[in-house]
C-alpha positions in Angstrom: -15.3 1.7 5.9 -14.4 -1.3 8.2 -12.1 -1.1 11.2 -9.8 1.1 9.5 -8.4 3.0 12.4 -7.9 -0.2 14.3 -6.1 -1.9 11.4 -4.1 1.0 9.6 -0.9 -0.1 11.8 -0.4 -2.9 9.5 0.6 -0.3 6.8 3.2 1.0 9.1 6.2 -1.2 8.5 5.7 -0.9 4.7 7.6 2.5 4.4 9.0 3.0 7.6 12.7 3.2 6.4 11.4 6.1 4.2 9.9 7.8 7.3 6.4 7.2 6.0 3.7 6.6 8.6 0.8 4.2 8.6 -1.5 7.0 7.9 0.6 8.5 5.1 0.6 5.1 3.4 -3.0 5.0 3.8 -3.9 8.5 2.6 -1.6 7.9 -0.5 -2.9 4.9 -1.6 -6.6 6.3 -1.3 -5.6 9.7 -3.1 -3.0 8.4 -5.5 -1.2 11.6 -4.8 2.5 11.1 -4.1 3.8 14.6 -4.4 4.8 15.0 -0.7 6.3 11.7 -0.4 9.8 10.1 -1.2 8.4 7.3 -3.0 6.0 7.1 -5.9 2.4 5.8 -5.6 3.2 2.6 -7.9 6.3 2.0 -5.5 4.4 2.1 -2.4 1.4 0.0 -3.8 3.9 -2.9 -4.7 5.6 -2.7 -1.4 2.2 -2.9 0.4 1.5 -5.9 -1.7 4.7 -7.6 -0.9 4.6 -6.7 3.0 0.9 -7.0 3.8 -1.4 -9.9 3.6 -4.6 -9.9 1.6 -6.4 -10.6 4.7 -5.0 -7.5 6.6 -5.5 -5.3 3.3 -9.4 -6.4 3.4 -9.5 -5.3 7.1 -7.9 -1.7 6.2 -9.7 -1.1 2.8 -13.1 -1.7 1.5 -13.6 -3.9 -1.3 -14.2 -0.7 -3.8 -10.9 1.1 -2.4 -9.0 -2.1 -3.1 -10.3 -2.2 -6.5 -9.4 1.4 -7.3 -5.8 1.1 -5.7 -4.9 -2.1 -7.4 -7.0 -2.2 -10.5 -4.0 -1.6 -12.9 -1.6 -3.8 -11.5 0.7 -5.9 -13.5 1.4 -9.3 -11.7 4.8 -9.6 -14.0 6.0 -6.3 -12.7 4.9 -7.3 -9.2 7.1 -10.1 -9.4 10.2 -8.3 -10.7 9.5 -5.7 -8.1 9.5 -8.2 -5.4 12.9 -9.7 -6.7 14.5 -6.4 -6.9 13.7 -5.3 -3.5 15.3 -8.8 -2.1 
């Protein structure tokens, strides 16, 4: 794991309007467990892609973690999801 603790704050803005901290977003993405949160794992995953640059994600997660989190991403859905949020 790289400088995760230093860089995790980049996830803070993603779900702050849903009262989710950077640490909660980080833990949800790694565990894929969204039972205790107001948003689903898929929703948070797409929000992170929209709001956090690839370079910052690489500073937060290892390459293997990124593959695990975003392995089944649907780019078409990602674009549609972005439009719905805007």
